[in-house]
N, C-alpha and C positions, 0 to 999 in steps of 0.2 A: 565520607559521603559515597553512596553507591549509585552508580548510573547504569541503566539497563535499556535494552532495546528489544522489542517483541512484536513480531507480525502476528496479530491475533486472528487474521482472516475473517473479519466481521464478528460482531458480538451477539446480536439478536437475529438479524435477517441478512441473507446473502442472495445475490442474483441466482435464480434457479439454474441457469446455464453454468454457473461457477460451482454449484453444489453437486453436479453430476459426479458419480464415482469415477467414471472414465473421462479423463481430461480431453482425450481425442474426440469425444462426442461433444463436449462443451465448447471446444475451441472454434470450430466452424460457425457455431451459432453466434458467438461473440464477434467473429470477423464479419459475418453478414449484417449483424446489428450495426456495427461501426460503418460499414459501407453504405447501408441504407440511410443512416443518420446523416452521413456526409452529403449524399445526393439530395436529401430533403432540405438541407440547409443552403443549397445553391440559390443564387438570386434569380437565375433563369433556368428553366427546365427544357433541354433540347429533346428531340425525339428519341435519341439514343439513351439519354438519361432516363426518360420515362420507361423505355423498354427494360432497362436494368432494374428500375424500381419495381416493376411488376414481377420480374423474376425473383427478386429478393423478398418481396411481400409473400409470394407463394412459398418460397423456401422457409420462411419464418412462420408459416402456418396462419397467415393473415388473409387467405384468399376469400373466405366466407365471412369473416368477422374481424373486428378491430382488436379482439383479444385472442392471442395465440398461446401456445403452451409455455413460451418463454418470454414473449414480448407483447406489449400493449401499445397500440397506436391511439393516441388521444387527439381527437379532432374537435376543437372547441368552437371555432367559427370559420366561415369561409368554406370553400369546397376544394378538397384535394383529389378525391377519386370517386368513382362510381363502381358498384358491383352489380352487373346485370343480373336480373332475376332468372334468366335462362341458363345460368351457370357458365357463361362464357367468361373470357378473361377480364380482369380488372382494367379499368381505363383511368389513367391519370389525367384529370381535366384542369388542374392548376397549371399555370404557366411559369410559376416561380414561387419562392418562399413567401412573398408578400400577399399571395392570394389566399392563404389559409393560416389559421392560428392553432397550434397544437404541438405535440411532441411525440417522440418515439421513446418508450421506456422499457427497461428490463423488468420482468416480473420477479418478485422476491419470494423467498421461502424461509421459514424459520430454521435457525441453526439447531442441530441436535442438542437436546437439553443437557445431556452429560458433557458434551463438548463445551457448552457454555460454562458449566460449573468448573470444569477443569481449566478453562482459560482463566477464570478468576483465581483458581488455586495456584496456578503458575505465578500470576501477579502477586499474590500474597507471599508465596515461598521465595520469590526473588529478594524480598526485603529491600526493595529499591527506594531510595529517597527521590530519585528522578527517573521516571520511566517513559521512554519514547514508545508510542504506540503506532503501528502501521496497519492499515486496512480497517479503520473504525468507520462506521457508517456516517456518523455526524457527532457534533458535540452533545446534543441532547441524548443520543444513544450511549455515548461514553459516560456521560454524567449519570444516567440512570443505572448503567452497569456498575459504576463506582458506588452509588448510594444503595443499591438493592442487592446485586449479586455478590459482590465482595463481602458485605456483612453476612450474607446467607451462608458463607463458608467460614464465618467467624474471623474474617479479616478486617483490618482497619482501613477505611476508605482514604484515598488521597485527599488532601485539602484543596488542591488546585487542579482543575481539568480544563484543557483548552484544545480545541480543534478548529481550524479554519477550512471551510469548504474549498476544495480544490477543483481541478479541471476534469476529473473523472466522473462520468455520468453513472457509474455503477455503484457509487456510494462507498468508495474505498479511499478514505482520507488519512492524513497523518496528524498526530497530535502529541501532547505532552501531559503527563500527570505528575504532580510533585507533592511532597510532604509539606507540612506547615512551616518547617524551618527553611524551606527553599521556595519562596513565592516567585511567581513569574512577573517580572517588573515590566518588561516591554516585549512586544512581538512585532516582527517585520515579515511581511508576506512577499513572496515572489511569484504569486499565482499569475500575474500579468506579464512576467518577463517574456520578451519575444526575441526571435532570431532575426537575422538579416532580411528574411523574406516576410516578416511580420507574423510568423506562426508562433503559437505558445510553446515555450521550451519545456516546461515541466508537466509530466503526466498528471501529477497531483498538485504538489506545491513543494517549496523548499523553505518552510517557515524558520525564522531565527528567533529563538527564545532567549532572552537575557535574564539571568537569575543572579541577584546580588548575594554575595557571600558575607559572612560575619566579619571578615578581615578587611572589608571595603572593596575588594576586587569583584569582578563580575564574570560569571561563567556563561559562555554562549554555546547553546546547543542547537545545531541545525539538523532537522529531521527530514529524511528523504525516502522516497520509494521510486526508484528509477524505472524507466521503461522495461516492461517484461519481455520475455521471449515467447510469450503465450500465443500471440497472434500477430499477423502481418509478416512480411518477408524478413528473413534473417538480416539482410543488408540494411533494410530500412530501420529495423529495431536496433541494430548495432549503432547505426549512425545517430539515431535519436538519443540513445543512451550515452554515447560519447559526447554529444552536444550538451546534454544535461550535466555530465561530469565536468566538462569544461566550464560551465556556468557556475557550478558549485565551487570549483577551484578559484574562479575570479572573485566570488563573494568572500571566500576564505581569505584570499590575499588582500582584499580591500580592508577587511577587519584587522588583519595583522598590521597593515600600513597605518591604520587609525590608532594603533597602540594597544589593541586587545591581544592578550596572550593565552587566555584560558578558553580554548575552543574545541568542541567535540562535534564531529559530523557522524551521524548514526542513521541506521535504518536498513532497509532491504534494497540493495543495489542491483539485484537480479543478474549478477555476473561474477566471475571468479577473479581473484587478485591478479592473475597473470593476463587477463583479457585486455585487448586493445581499447575497447570502449571505456574502460575505467582508468586507462593510463594517465589521462590528464590529472586525475585526482590522486591516484595511488603512486604514480612514478614521477610526476612533475611538481610535487609539492613536498614539504617537510612533514606532512601528516604521516602518522604511523598507525598501522592496524594492530589492535590489541592482541590479536591472535599471535603476533610475532614477539610479544613481550616474554621475557624469561619467567615472570611470575604468573603467567597465564596458563590455565589447565584446560585443554580442549576436550577432556573427558574420554580420550582414546579415539576420537574421530575428528577428521579435519574439516567436516562440513557442518552446515546449519539447517539444511532443508532435506526433506525426504529421507533417503538412506544415509545422509550425512557423509558421503564420500567427498573427495577433494573437488570434484566437479559440481558439488552442491554447496559450496561455500559461497553464500550470497548475502549474508547478513553481517553488518559491520558496526564497529565502534572505532572511529579514527580520532586520534588525539594530536593536538598541537604539541610541540616540543616541551613547553612549560607544563602541560598536563601529564605528558608521558613521564616526566620526572617524579610525579606524585603517585604513581601506581603502586598499590600495596598488594593487590591480587586481582584475579579475574577468572572468568570461566564461562561455560556453556551449560544451560539448563534444559535438559531434554525430557524430563519426566512426564510432560504432557503430550509428547509426540508418540505416534505409533512406532513401535520398535522393530517391526518385522517379525518373522517367525523362524523357528528352527535354526539356531536358537534366537531368542530375543536379543537385540543388540544392547539395550540399556534398560535400567530399571524404570518402571512406569507406575502411575497411580493405579490402585486396585480396581477402580471403576473403568479403566480403559480396557475394554474387552474386544473392541473391533475398531478398524480405522476411522469410522464415522464418529466415534467417541473422542477422538483426539482433540485436545484444546486448539491445536494448530499443526500444520505440516512443518512449521518452522520451530527451531529452538530459540530460546531467549539467550541473549549475550549480555554479560554484566562485567563491571569493573569497579573496584573499590579504589577511591582516590583520596589522598591525604590533603584535602583542601578545606 
């Protein structure tokens, strides 16, 4: 049985701010979007909050209209603000979240067509029986991709496709696709797990998928996408990622206590194996990273993202001791990634002519298990 994990970076549409070629340009947009969203969600708006809202609305291109270049403000009912006709500053007239109904949303843009097709080609060429998918827009999007785009590349669609909407408003969820011989029996979501202060722990979710095997045992696959370093301060991002890793550790140890032995924790953890935020999961459990297995081939590069240096090793397949003993082989699939130039670092598909054509900035990681 082949298990793989792949960050597809959205399938059909992606937030325009995340589609920008220069991440340094998109990052502040996402930060301001998050800050304004947080302020709009407050029960009571103070004068200082209103002042900050106006600044953020202007910065996001919403001074004259509810539709900006990267963000849309939807006002369904009630009154949030007024825009004076004389061109003066926006005024926030709502006194709190209960005074208006609506939302702040990121505008989406289509993914490059070649990139979409190469994402499908990676999925096909992995020949995975079980494929964890990171950054899928939704289950309908992943289902449509499976039914329409994979066959368009002469691939066989997966039989089972599951995504649970998570906590990220940008439409980047995690899910699982499996072949007919590996049906998903049960799913357990952790989308509502909270910390001691009542804040949601997971940026997306940490769904547990239970897959019955022919010998009567059950394979448990936990798919994750931990807090990125993309926006927010490093200290807050690191602290959030560490808390998420600690929660995943607790879930894993609970399943082991319950007698489960075949457990894989996979996905994009957004940090390196030696990092402190991942220590609860990588150093304080008996889980082992497939990259360290003697039968694993990293393809000549230690990383999984971007230039694939050691500092870019952020995608994982972690295996419980019982699964570790069943490993036959494993590797990294980079053919859909931009290889750099002078010289190209790795072989790519012929259609990959420029960075925007890449199926993803991430490599896919796979392992063959004798189960």
